Every structure is written in structure tokens, then in C-alpha cells.
C-alpha distance (Angstrom), angle and dihedral (degrees) to the residues before:
residue distance angle dihedral
X1 . . .
X2 3.78 . .
X3 3.86 117.7 .
X4 3.79 98.3 -127.6
X5 3.80 128.2 170.7
X6 3.80 92.6 -179.3
X7 3.88 133.9 6.0
X8 3.80 120.4 -65.4
X9 3.89 114.2 -150.7
X10 3.77 118.0 -154.5
X11 3.80 113.4 -150.9
X12 3.89 130.6 -156.8
X13 3.81 125.8 169.8
X14 3.69 138.0 -171.5
X15 3.83 111.5 -154.2
X16 3.73 147.9 176.9
X17 3.90 89.1 -105.7
X18 3.68 147.6 -29.9
X19 3.88 104.0 -78.8
X20 3.79 116.6 98.1
X21 3.83 89.5 -161.4
X22 3.77 97.1 55.8
X23 3.73 114.6 12.6
X24 3.72 128.5 85.8
X25 3.80 140.8 -131.1
X26 3.80 120.7 -105.0
X27 3.70 103.5 167.7
X28 3.86 128.8 15.3
X29 3.83 125.0 -172.3
X30 3.81 121.6 -174.8
X31 3.71 123.9 -168.5
X32 3.81 115.6 -171.0
X33 3.81 119.2 -158.1
X34 3.78 111.3 -158.2
X35 3.86 131.4 -154.1
X36 3.73 102.8 -96.8
X37 3.83 97.1 42.5
X38 3.87 103.7 -85.4
X39 3.81 120.0 126.8
X40 3.78 133.3 -162.6
X41 3.86 129.7 -173.6
X42 3.73 139.1 -164.0
X43 3.91 132.3 -171.5
X44 3.84 132.4 -161.6
X45 3.70 128.4 -166.7
X46 3.88 108.3 -149.6
X47 3.75 134.0 -163.5
X48 3.76 103.7 -133.2
X49 3.79 93.0 -157.5
X50 3.70 92.5 -129.2
X51 3.87 132.2 74.4
X52 3.76 117.2 -81.6
X53 3.79 108.9 -122.0
X54 3.93 114.4 -116.4
X55 3.87 90.9 -124.3
X56 3.73 90.7 52.4
X57 3.79 91.8 49.0
X58 3.79 88.4 54.8
X59 3.85 89.4 54.2
X60 3.82 99.1 52.8
X61 3.90 103.4 9.4
X62 3.78 96.2 -126.0
X63 3.92 114.2 134.5
X64 3.76 134.7 -164.0
X65 3.86 86.4 -104.2
X66 3.77 91.9 57.4
X67 3.77 92.0 58.0
X68 3.82 103.2 35.7
X69 3.76 94.9 99.4
X70 3.86 95.1 36.4
X71 3.80 119.5 106.5
X72 3.77 123.4 -103.7
X73 3.84 115.2 -102.4
X74 3.68 94.1 -105.6
X75 3.84 91.2 62.4
X76 3.84 91.6 57.5
X77 3.85 99.1 33.6
X78 3.92 92.2 94.2
X79 3.81 90.2 55.9
X80 3.75 92.9 48.6
X81 3.76 93.3 49.2
X82 3.75 90.1 47.1
X83 3.74 91.8 51.5
X84 3.82 92.8 47.8
X85 3.77 92.9 47.6
X86 3.82 111.8 160.1
X87 3.89 93.4 -29.6
X88 3.70 126.1 138.5
X89 3.85 113.7 -112.0
X90 3.83 131.8 -121.1
X91 3.78 141.3 161.7
X92 3.69 142.8 129.1
X93 3.89 114.7 -66.8
X94 3.90 78.8 -10.6
X95 3.83 99.1 140.3
X96 3.83 94.1 58.5
X97 3.75 100.6 32.9
X98 3.89 124.5 8.5
X99 3.79 98.4 38.2
X100 3.87 96.8 43.5
X101 3.89 91.1 46.3
X102 3.89 91.6 47.9
X103 3.64 89.7 50.1
X104 3.75 92.2 47.7
X105 3.86 91.4 51.5
X106 3.72 91.1 47.4
X107 3.89 93.4 51.2
X108 3.85 90.8 44.1
X109 3.84 86.6 56.3
X110 3.82 92.3 49.8
X111 3.74 100.0 -100.5
X112 3.71 119.8 125.2
X113 3.75 118.6 -140.8
X114 3.88 123.5 -170.9
X115 3.80 126.4 -164.7
X116 3.80 92.1 -157.1
X117 3.85 110.7 123.7
X118 3.74 92.8 12.9
X119 3.83 125.3 111.7
X120 3.88 115.6 -143.4
X121 3.81 117.7 -146.3
X122 3.70 120.7 -172.8
X123 3.91 114.3 -170.4
X124 3.76 87.7 -162.1
X125 3.80 91.0 63.6
X126 3.72 91.4 52.0
X127 3.71 90.9 45.1
X128 3.88 95.3 49.8
X129 3.75 89.4 44.0
X130 3.80 93.8 52.9
X131 3.94 108.0 18.1
X132 3.91 110.7 9.4
X133 3.83 107.0 -142.6
X134 3.87 144.5 93.8
X135 3.77 137.3 -73.9
X136 3.91 97.4 -93.0
X137 3.82 89.0 48.2
X138 3.87 91.5 44.4
X139 3.79 90.3 52.7
X140 3.82 92.1 48.1
X141 3.86 92.5 44.1
X142 3.86 97.9 42.8
X143 3.74 102.7 30.1
X144 3.89 103.2 24.0
X145 3.96 89.4 -129.4
X146 3.80 132.3 118.7
X147 3.89 114.5 -121.9
X148 3.84 97.5 -135.3
X149 3.78 95.9 171.6
X150 3.88 99.8 49.1
X151 3.86 112.3 169.2
X152 3.79 92.2 27.7
X153 3.82 101.3 120.5
X154 3.81 97.8 -138.1
X155 3.81 95.3 41.3
X156 3.94 91.9 47.6
X157 3.97 93.3 48.1
X158 3.88 90.8 44.7
X159 3.93 88.6 51.5
X160 3.89 87.0 44.9
X161 3.86 90.0 54.2
X162 3.75 91.8 49.8
X163 3.83 94.5 45.3
X164 3.85 90.4 50.0
X165 3.86 92.0 52.3
X166 3.85 91.2 46.8
X167 3.90 88.8 48.7
X168 3.75 90.7 55.3
X169 3.80 92.8 48.7
X170 3.79 93.8 44.7
X171 3.88 99.8 42.7
X172 3.81 109.7 27.9
X173 3.82 91.8 101.3
X174 3.86 98.8 33.5
X175 3.83 119.1 113.2
X176 3.89 119.5 -151.2
X177 3.77 131.7 -177.3
X178 3.83 115.8 -124.3
X179 3.78 130.7 -144.9
X180 3.85 88.7 -86.3
X181 3.73 93.1 55.4
X182 3.80 95.1 -107.7
X183 3.78 120.8 139.7
X184 3.79 118.4 -140.6
X185 3.83 143.7 143.4
X186 3.74 104.8 -113.2
X187 3.86 99.5 173.4
X188 3.71 113.7 70.6
X189 3.74 134.1 152.4
X190 3.80 93.7 -108.0
X191 3.83 118.4 95.3
X192 3.93 95.6 -149.8
X193 3.81 91.7 52.3
X194 3.84 94.7 39.1
X195 3.84 89.9 52.6
X196 3.83 91.5 50.3
X197 3.82 94.3 46.7
X198 3.73 99.8 44.1
X199 3.95 106.7 35.5
X200 3.71 128.4 84.2
X201 3.68 99.7 -116.4
X202 3.74 92.1 -174.2
X203 3.84 91.0 72.7
X204 3.86 109.3 83.1
X205 3.81 101.6 176.8
X206 3.85 99.9 39.3
X207 3.94 93.1 -125.8
X208 3.79 92.1 67.9
X209 3.91 103.2 -113.1
X210 3.71 93.8 115.3
X211 3.82 122.3 40.4
X212 3.76 141.6 169.4
X213 3.71 123.0 -115.1
X214 3.87 127.6 -147.0
X215 3.70 90.5 -87.4
X216 3.79 93.3 58.0
X217 3.80 92.3 -107.6
X218 3.83 122.1 138.6
X219 3.80 109.4 -117.9
X220 3.92 137.9 175.5
X221 3.69 116.3 -98.2
X222 3.75 95.2 -163.0
X223 3.83 145.7 38.4
X224 3.73 132.4 15.6
X225 3.77 94.0 -28.8
X226 3.86 98.3 48.2
X227 3.69 109.8 154.6
X228 3.80 93.9 11.4
X229 3.83 122.3 123.0
X230 3.85 110.0 -91.4
X231 3.80 90.0 -146.4
X232 3.82 95.0 49.3
X233 3.89 91.3 46.8
X234 3.93 90.5 51.6
X235 3.76 90.7 48.8
X236 3.81 95.1 52.4
X237 3.74 95.9 34.8
X238 3.79 114.1 21.1
X239 3.75 92.0 170.9
X240 3.96 86.0 73.3
X241 3.81 86.5 64.9
X242 3.77 91.4 51.8
X243 3.76 92.6 46.0
X244 3.76 90.6 53.4
X245 3.83 91.5 49.2
X246 3.75 90.1 54.9
X247 3.76 95.1 42.7
X248 3.70 137.5 88.1
X249 3.82 96.8 -82.2
X250 3.75 125.2 126.0
X251 3.85 118.5 -96.3
X252 3.86 89.1 -115.2
X253 3.80 91.4 56.2
X254 3.95 88.0 49.9
X255 3.86 87.2 48.0
X256 3.88 89.8 54.7
X257 3.84 96.5 46.7
X258 3.71 89.5 45.6
X259 3.77 92.1 54.2
X260 3.87 89.0 51.2
X261 3.70 92.6 47.7
X262 3.81 93.5 51.2
X263 3.79 91.3 44.0
X264 3.80 88.6 51.4
X265 3.84 91.8 52.7
X266 3.90 91.0 52.9
X267 3.82 92.8 58.3
């Protein structure tokens, strides 16, 4: 049984594409693991408000006709936020895709969402660290089962939950040697330690535009100012902040750079 202090919500999305900044949710499944061992799950079919690309339909099988009578995301957002509550968040490839896209949809709909005081757990990070493969292979490897309904949101997230529990059981006493030659036991049945040991703490905005250097300073991870201090760039060239705020960046990236800009002005 997972050692939980507070709920842990697993997230899986089916979407119109792969860009957190511009694509929309079609299907969302949430599975909440509760302290004590019980779980509960909810799903929502959402009308994205835009045509679903044919190549995307080939991937998950959801057509425009399937969503034409579904509510828009903004209509179900309060239910989603209520279900998540103050829970920590988890999933499979969730820190780079599902969580950023969910936050983006919430912010587009006028709902703020903050990751402060939430641990993020990505079963894919654990899997790639210990056994590099994909979800179907992970399900077969850890659970001895075949994932027959891959790319069905509820089937995928249920499989992810089972994989995650099996990972904890399998690896919680396993030592590994990292790239620096240090030996440690990264996988533990403790959400706080697990998040610290398996997440890329150098990524500030989830999608990798803003990072943290070895001195603990926020830096750009792209463009002409790559590896330069965000705060210093904004001081010297404030128009760069305004360019980003008008650009094709996620709302969460814009929230992060706004916090840096406001902090800078207070100094």
C-alpha cells in the first residue's frame, strides 16, 4: 500500500495534439489514491471547441462527432478542481505533458492553479530511470498484464496507477549509481522523497523554457539568451518580457516570468 499523507491524483489526457500551449483536452481521467489504500476515479469527455485533426483521431479514436454534445472545458473545470483539491499530482509523462496542458486549459478558462505545496510524481521518470520502455511494456513488465485498451484515458490511467504501485514495491530497496558515480536508493514509499529523487528540479515551468542553474538562478533554456539569468535579461531588456507575454508560450510559463519580473521590481 502506498504511504500517503494526503491524496495523490493520477492524471491522463486525450487531446487534439501534443502542444501544451495550443492544443486542447478531449478526454480527461483522474484517479485519486487516498491515504488508507482506497481509490476513486472520474472521467470527463470535453468538446475542445476546435476540429480534431485526423491524425490525432487515428491515435486515440475520438472524432468530432464523439464530442459535439460534450461540454466545453470551462464548464467542467470547477468539478476537476474540486476532485483534485490539495492533492499531489502523478501520471505517466505527466510533468512534461498532462499536467502542463491541464494547467493551461484551467488558466485559459480563467481558473488559477498553483503547484506550490504539491509534489509531482511521474511514473515514466521512475520507469526510464530503472527500466527504460513505454506504458504498455511497463504494464507487462511490472504487472504481468497486457494493456488491451491503450489510449483509452481511463484504461491508461488505471494501468499507470498499477504500474506505479508495482514500481514502489519492486524498487524501494534498490540502490543505483547515478551519472556522478554516487550510489543511492531513489525509489521510496514516501511521496516527498520520491518527488525529490525522480523529478528534474532544474526545470521551473514544466515545459522546459525556464530552468534553474547550479547557483539556483532562473535562466532561459532557449533562444539568444539561453543560460542567461531571466531577471537580469528583463532588467536590461524589459521588451523581452513583453515579447514573451505576447508569444506562443504557455500560461504557466508566463505566470513564472511574471513572478520573476514582479520580484525584480521589489528589489
